[in-house]
MIKELUM-515358 format. One record per residue (C-alpha): residue in three letters; x, y, z negated. Coordinates in steps of 0.05 Angstrom, whole numbers, plus 5000, padded with zeros to 4 digits. Example, Ala and Ser with C-alpha at 12.3 -4.5 7.8 and 13.67 -1.06 7.14 Angstrom:
BEGIN
ALA524649104844/SER527349794857/
***
This chain:
BEGIN
MET500050014999/LEU505850484982/ARG508950325050/ILE502650535087/ILE501751155048/GLY509051355059/CYS508551205132/LEU502451665135/THR505352235093/LEU512752235109/GLU513151945179/HIS507152305215/ASP505553005232/LEU499353125193/GLN496553645240/LEU496653145297/VAL493852605249/LEU487953095238/VAL487053165312/ALA487152405317/ALA481852365263/ILE477452875296/ILE477752505363/CYS476251855325/VAL470252115288/PHE467452485347/GLY468551895393/THR465751385346/PHE459451795336/ALA458851835411/SER459551095414/THR453950995366/VAL449551445408/VAL450851065471/ALA450050395431/SER442950625409/ARG441150735483/ALA443850055500/ALA439549735444/ALA433350095472/GLY433149575528/GLN432650065588/ARG438549925638/ARG442249585585/GLY448049345630/MET449650065649/TRP449450305577/LEU453949725552/ALA459049875605/LEU458950615584/LEU459450395512/ALA465749985525/VAL468950565561/CYS467051065506/ALA469550615450/ALA476050425485/SER477451155501/THR476251355430/VAL480950805404/TRP485950915457/ALA486351695447/THR486251625371/HIS492051115376/PHE496451525422/VAL495052185388/ALA497151855323/MET503051575359/LEU504952285381/ALA504452485309/TYR509551965290/ARG516152315275/SER522051965309/ALA528952255323/VAL530251775378/PRO527751875450/MET521551495466/THR517651315528/TYR511850865545/ASP510950305594/ALA505650515644/GLY503249795657/LEU502449585583/THR499450265568/ALA493950135621/VAL493449415598/SER492249625527/TYR486450045548/LEU483249515593/LEU484148955542/GLY481149405488/ALA475149575532/VAL473848865551/VAL474248565482/MET470249115449/GLY465149085505/VAL464148355492/GLY463248475420/PHE458249035429/THR454448605479/VAL453548015431/ALA451448435374/ILE446448885411/ARG443448315452/HIS442347895389/TYR441148425340/ARG435948005304/ARG440847455289/ARG445547695232/VAL450847165247/LEU451647375318/VAL451648115298/LEU457147985247/GLY461147595301/GLY460148155351/GLY462648675303/ALA468548245285/THR470148185362/VAL469848955368/GLY474848995309/ALA479148505345/GLY478948915410/VAL481449525369/ALA487249085343/VAL488948845413/LEU488949565441/HIS493349805381/TYR498749265386/VAL499149225461/GLY499649975460/MET505349895409/ALA508749405457/ALA508649935510/MET513450365470/GLN520650405499/LEU526050665454/PRO533350525440/GLY531949995388/ARG527649415368/LEU521049405331/HIS519948925275/TYR513248785240/ASP511348575171/PRO506947975185/THR502748055122/LEU500948795140/VAL499448585209/ILE494548055185/VAL491548535135/SER490449055190/VAL487148555235/LEU482648315178/LEU480849015158/SER478949195229/CYS474748565239/THR471248645172/LEU469549375181/GLY467449265253/ALA462848735231/ALA459949145173/GLY459149765220/LEU454949395273/LEU450949025220/VAL448849685189/ALA447549975258/THR442749435278/ARG438849425211/SER432949875189/VAL436850285135/SER436950985118/HIS441951405155/ALA444150795194/ARG447951195248/ILE452151585196/TRP453850975157/SER455750555219/THR459951155245/ALA463651205178/LEU465050445177/LEU467450445250/VAL472051035238/ALA474850695178/MET476150085221/ILE480250465272/VAL483950885219/SER485550295174/LEU487949875232/HIS492550415259/PHE495950645194/THR496249945166/GLY499449715233/MET504350305234/GLY505950145162/ALA507949445185/VAL513049725235/ALA520449775224/LEU525450075275/GLU532249705286/PHE537350135325/GLY542349845374/ALA538449765434/PRO540049195483/ALA543749375546/GLY539849755598/ALA535550115549/GLY536950795579/ARG534250575647/HIS528050365614/LEU527251035581/GLY527851365647/GLU522550935682/GLY517451005626/ILE512051525613/SER514652105572/ARG511252355510/GLN508752945551/GLY505652455598/VAL502152085542/ALA499552755516/VAL496452895586/ALA493352185587/VAL490552285516/THR487752945535/LEU484052635595/ALA481652065551/ALA479152565498/LEU475552955554/VAL472452295578/VAL470152155507/LEU467652865501/MET463652825568/ILE460852155549/ALA458752435481/MET455453035508/VAL451752655563/GLY449852115515/ALA447452615462/LEU443252985514/VAL440252355541/ASP439252095473/ARG435752705450/LYS431152725511/VAL429751995514/SER428851945437/HIS423952525437/ARG419952235495/LEU420051525464/ALA418051815397/VAL412352175426/GLU410151565468/ALA411151125408/ASP406851595365/ARG401551615419/PHE401450865428/ARG401550755354/THR395751225345/LEU391850845398/ALA393650185370/ASP391950385299/GLY385350685326/ALA383350025359/LEU378149605326/GLU381748985347/GLY387748735310/LEU394048755352/VAL400048315328/VAL406848255364/HIS411047675347/GLN416947285371/HIS417146535359/GLY411946615302/VAL416147175268/LEU412247815260/VAL415148415302/ASP409748925295/ALA402148985278/ASN397049555280/ALA392649805225/ALA386849375241/ALA391148725240/ARG394448945173/ARG387449065145/MET384748385170/VAL390047935144/GLY393548365091/PHE400248565121/ALA403948975070/GLU409549145115/VAL413048935180/ASP420048705163/GLY421448235220/GLN421847625175/LEU414647475161/SER411846845195/ILE404746845220/ASP403846115227/HIS400446075159/TRP394546415186/PHE392445795221/ALA392645345160/GLY385145375153/VAL383445275227/ASP380744605253/ALA385844105280/ALA385044305352/GLN387944985337/ALA391844855274/ARG398245185299/LEU399545845337/SER403045465392/ARG396345075410/LEU392445715427/PRO391545775502/ILE394446365540/ASP389846935562/GLU383746535540/PRO379746795477/VAL378846255424/GLU374346325364/CYS377546085300/GLN377746245225/LEU383246675194/PRO384646805122/SER382947515094/PRO387747845044/GLU383247544990/GLY384346845019/VAL377246775047/LEU376646525118/PHE372846975167/PRO370846855238/ALA375447155290/GLU376847145363/VAL384147095383/CYS387147215453/ARG394447035461/ARG398547395516/SER405947375535/ILE409348035534/ARG416548325541/LEU419448635479/ALA423349275474/ASP430048895475/GLY428148515537/ALA426547875500/ASP420147455509/GLY414847555457/GLU407147485449/LEU401647935435/LEU395547685394/ALA389248075401/ILE384747925341/ARG377448115338/ASP373848045271/LEU367147695289/THR363947775220/GLY359448355239/ARG357648025307/LYS356047355273/CYS351747725222/SER348248115276/GLU347147455315/ALA344347125253/ARG339947715241/ILE337247735312/GLU335847005309/HIS332447085243/LEU328047665270/ALA326647255333/LEU323546715288/HIS320747115230/ASP315447645221/PRO318848315206/LEU313748545156/THR313047945111/ASP319347545131/LEU315146945142/PRO316146475200/ASN312646755265/ARG308546355313/ARG314946105351/LEU318145825290/PHE311645545263/VAL310345165328/GLU317244845321/LEU316244655249/ALA309344385265/GLN312143945321/LYS317143685270/ALA311443545222/ILE307743175278/ASP314042755295/GLN314942575221/ALA307542415214/GLN308041945274/ARG313841595243/SER311241535172/GLY303741505186/GLU302442045133/PRO297442565157/PHE297943315142/ALA293343925140/LEU293744595178/LEU289945175148/THR288545855181/LEU287046445136/ASP284047095161/LEU282847685110/ASP275747925108/GLY274848675122/PHE282448785132/LYS280849275189/LEU276749685141/VAL282949755096/ASN286950015155/ASP281350515175/MET280250775103/HIS287150785074/GLY291850765132/HIS296750275161/ALA301550345102/ALA296450075054/GLY294649525104/ASP302149315107/ALA302649315032/LEU296548875028/LEU299548375076/LYS305948335038/GLU301848194974/VAL297847665008/ALA304047325033/GLN307247324963/ARG300847044932/VAL299946484981/THR307446314978/ALA306946274904/THR300945794907/MET303445294958/ARG308744764949/GLU315944834970/SER314844315024/ASP309044715056/THR310145255106/LEU306645925113/ALA307146355175/ARG304147005199/PHE301547025272/GLY300047765273/GLY295048255242/ASP291747915182/GLU292447205210/PHE296246695169/VAL297345945181/LEU299445455128/LEU302244775141/GLN300544305085/GLN305443715087/SER303143025065/ALA295743175056/VAL293842455053/SER286642605036/PRO281943205051/SER281243304977/GLN288343574974/ALA286844085028/VAL280544234990/ALA284444384927/LEU289444834963/ALA283945214998/GLU280545344931/ARG286845574899/LEU288046054956/LEU280846344949/ASP282046444876/VAL288846804883/LEU286547214944/GLY280047414907/ALA283747784852/PRO284048534858/VAL290048834896/ARG293049444863/LEU296749904908/PRO299350604895/GLY293251014881/ILE288050494903/GLU285349834881/LEU282549344933/THR278248744927/ILE279348264985/SER277347565005/ALA279447085059/SER275846585106/ILE279945935114/GLY279245415168/VAL282144715156/ALA284344205209/LEU287143515194/TYR292443125233/PRO290842675270/ASP283442695267/ASP282643435290/GLY288343445340/ARG294843105357/THR298343705382/THR300244375350/GLY295744755398/ALA289744295386/LEU290544345310/LEU290845115314/ARG284645145356/SER280844685309/ALA283045075248/ASP281145745283/THR274445465299/ALA273145235228/MET275445935203/TYR270346295247/ARG265045845220/ALA267146025148/LYS266446785168/ALA259546635197/ASP257446275134/GLY258646885092/LYS266046965087/ALA270346835025/THR269846085035/PHE273145525074/ARG270545025125/PHE273344375154/PHE273244305228/GLU267543925257/PRO266943735333/GLN260444125343/MET263744775321/ASP267344805389/ALA260744945425/ALA258745495380/LEU265645805383/GLU265645785459/ASP258846135459/ARG261646675413/ARG267746785455/ARG263546805517/LEU259047335484/GLU265047765464/LEU267747725535/ARG261247935565/LEU260448495513/ARG267248775532/HIS265348765604/ALA258649105589/LEU262149665551/LYS267249765607/GLU261849775657/GLY257050185613/SER251549705627/LEU248449715555/ASP241750065549/VAL239450575498/VAL232050585479/TYR228151045433/GLN222950885381/PRO218851495354/LEU218051725284/VAL211452065268/ASP208452495214/SER204452045167/ALA198752565158/ASN197352785228/ARG201352285270/VAL205352835306/THR211652615337/LEU217652865298/GLY223552505330/PHE226351855360/GLU231251335335/ALA236351105387/LEU237350365389/ALA242149955432/ARG239649405477/TRP243248905521/ASN240548515581/ASP246748145609/ALA246547905682/GLU249347215659/LEU246747135587/GLY240047475593/VAL237047875537/ILE241447875474/PRO238348165411/PRO242148655369/SER242548155312/GLU247347755356/PHE251748235389/ILE252448765335/PRO255948275287/VAL260548055345/ALA262248775360/GLU263948895285/ALA268348285281/THR272248445343/GLY273049195336/LEU268449355393/ILE263649715348/GLY267550335357/PRO266450425431/LEU259150145425/GLY257150645372/GLU260551235410/LEU256751005475/VAL250151035437/LEU251751695404/ARG253752055465/ARG248051795507/ALA243051965454/CYS245552685447/MET245652785524/GLU238652535535/ALA235652865472/ALA238353515498/SER234153435558/TRP227453315523/SER222153835532/ARG221053905460/PRO226654035408/LEU225553365371/ARG230853025329/VAL234552415349/ALA236951895300/VAL243051455311/ASN245550865268/LEU252550845243/SER255650165230/VAL259850065168/MET265949935211/GLN264450545254/PHE263650995194/ARG270250795164/ARG274150875226/LYS278151515226/GLY276052075273/LEU268551955265/VAL267252695250/ASP271152905312/THR267352405355/VAL260652695330/ARG263153415341/ARG265153245414/ALA258652905428/LEU254753525403/ALA259354005442/ASP259153595508/SER251453505506/GLY249754195481/LEU245353885427/PRO244754315363/GLY247353955301/HIS240754005264/ARG237253595318/LEU242052985303/GLU240652495248/LEU245752005227/GLU243251355191/VAL248050995144/THR247050405097/GLU248950405025/SER253849835035/LEU258850315067/LEU258850725001/ILE260950164956/ASP268350114966/ASN270550834966/ARG265851374941/GLU270751954948/SER272451795021/ALA265151685040/LEU263052345005/GLN268352725043/VAL266252475111/LEU258852585096/THR260353295072/GLU264053445137/LEU258353175179/LYS253353605140/ALA257854205155/LEU256354085230/GLY248754165213/VAL247453405220/HIS242153075178/ILE244052455139/ALA239051875125/MET240051275080/ASP237550675121/ASP234950025091/PHE233850365024/GLY232449864967/THR236749284989/GLY243049514951/TYR244449514875/SER246250234862/SER241750634905/LEU239651134852/SER246951354835/TYR247951444912/LEU242051894918/GLN244452324862/SER251752374890/PHE251052404965/PRO247952945008/PHE242052535039/ASP236352875073/LYS232052265084/ILE230651585055/LYS228450995099/ILE224750455063/ASP226849775086/ARG221649385128/SER221848815078/PHE217649245029/ILE212749515081/SER210848845108/GLY207748665039/VAL205049335019/GLU197849135033/THR197848474999/GLU203148534942/ALA202249014886/GLN209748984869/SER211649224941/ALA206449784937/SER209149994868/ILE216250014895/VAL213950444957/ARG210350934912/ALA216350994864/VAL220951134921/ALA216451644952/SER215651974886/MET223251994875/GLY224252264945/ARG219452854931/SER222853014867/LEU229752994902/ASN227153414961/MET228352845009/ARG223652595062/VAL221451865058/VAL220551425121/ALA217050785124/GLU220050285175/GLY216649695208/VAL209449965205/GLU205049495246/THR197849605224/ASN193150165212/GLY192149915141/GLN199549975126/ALA199450665156/LEU193550935115/LEU196450625051/LEU203350925063/LYS200251595074/ASP196551535009/LEU203051344974/HIS206051995002/CYS210851715052/ASP212752295098/GLU214451925162/LEU212451275198/GLN215950835246/GLY214250165275/TYR210649785330/LEU203950105308/ILE206650765333/ALA210450505395/ARG215550005413/PRO222750235432/MET222150555501/PRO227350735557/ALA229551455561/GLY225151545625/GLN218751415584/VAL219851905529/GLU216852505566/ALA210752095585/PHE209751885513/LEU210152595489/ARG205152845542/SER200052305522/ALA196352295458/ALA202051995419/GLU198552105351/LEU195351485320/PRO187751475316/ALA184151725254/VAL183851245197/PRO177651155152/ALA177851575088/PRO176751015036/LEU182850725004/SER185150045028/GLN184449404991/ALA191849384970/LEU191350104940/ALA185249894900/LEU188949294872/LEU194749764853/LEU190050234818/ALA186449684784/ASP192949474752/
***
């Protein structure tokens, strides 16, 4: 060590040593810049050649400037051939070392070997350059120091390139420092190993004259330094420009990659190279360090795709990948070959998380098979399940039952309280029925208020009876919704497999037929299917079809039955009544087609037809008489009734006080407040309100007190017995007396005899209506009736026999 220090301080010109150090540092830094471009992979061969030239020029210039700094009193020249050979050998050996290290930068052993080769190249250049010296004497070397110099050069060269190829902070600075130390340590350790022995062999002077002088070496060193300077300047400019562009591109592509919803993973032979944010999020990459294997991803995948290498190229494959929590999730992986930045072959894995899509597909499939309101199976799913039940029954021989449920008056709930209340009611019904049936049974909603229940293993009709009775009980309980309380019921039809059908369609038709019979028999009950029901159901369906056609064509008729004053038989008005004479079915009485219209929702257009036609025709009468129109319960509860009446009056020009609307007390039972509001709005139009069929309800007196009625019409069932039954006569007299006290006119319906008319006059009924006065007549006969003597003939003054009996009591 003292020999090396003494050589540096006593035998060298320190100023020239400083120049050599500057050249060394500057050239080494330039070499690292060029090396970074070679490592980038673009035009690598050119950059490696330039790197070899730059490194050799740096070492050569440093060596010979340091040699010029060596103080020697003897004349000294340099052999031109060996001087050139030293440069070329150094360039080749260092070029090989750089090539190995850069091309295999991911393999640490090869990087260390390449760095050691670079150090060996520096040693070759130094000692061959020393051999080019010509002087009157002989050079002797200390073998130990020579070995130390070579080991130092190789070790520091290996360390410098290892640092340069690793992702460490300030890698370029550290690698430059190590490579400078490599050159300096080799030179001064090698110079410390030299000893000069005077007494040159014969002919030495000739050799001195033929060699390159120290001035010539200075010129060559200057040129080499300029080469290094130019390479460094060009390399620095290119590096700055290219690095900036690559950084911008890298940032842009990184932003795009991290913004992608798909996970993107780059690997080489299963070792992770890079991954975007989505991939790191999916599988939990903490960092990309070039050592993480991704083969463990496929540990949970089925055997056909258990390893990464088994995935097909450019063909998406669905598999399961582990999440950061260790839970497998569905994914689609597409494997593609790519070229990495260093020119090596790699692969890109595009990973798409299918969790959301699988959930959406499951949701779509669920919605396709279930009712969105109640989440019950829909018709499609029910048909599939029913077919499975049929297949099972055919194998086991065990029958089953199919029940259809239809809510009674559900349309009224929608009309009165809105569809939100109707939806809440349907949900409540679904919950109640589901809680009543067994787990093996299946409940489905086909739409509207129609439910179908599949009762498995109903080995006897008694089991279906028990289920139907339970359903009627739970559905008959009041339903409490926000702000309202509803009382509902259901009509249930029951069909048994295989007696009532061997297919799903046949069983549904049989159950529907039985359900319609239950409705016809009073609702809130159940019926089993019977073969003769088919004919009745077919007649009803045909009647509905013809009624729809008649309403569309406007072929229904409106007839008018007069109402007269009971005292003088003067005509006071007419009641408009619907009549139907179908071209195929013949004359159909209102008692048949009105219930069908109410059950099918046709009562709305039917009632509006009668109302508008009655207003139009009454407006054309020669006398300003009143016309009365019946309102159905269904029609009254439908929203928009007041607007319909308003339009009918406006379009016809009929004053409101000439229209009388007749309602039954049954429509007032469910919702007094709503009914009162509608009646009040109708009264505001000037319309008169009459209570029809009075006496058939159970709370008529409270209705008369609460609602704005102008007239009471006594039901015909009391009028028919008024002459022979004292009780009927008493009821009529009580109603008439109550009407007078409430300032309401009283009308007697169904008057057919003179005796009834006389007695009703004596009982103070105000108006009469019935076949005694006139039968319902077409609109064309109204004027003729008014022109004729429409008043009834005079009646004898004595009281009738019925009145005498009444007074006798």
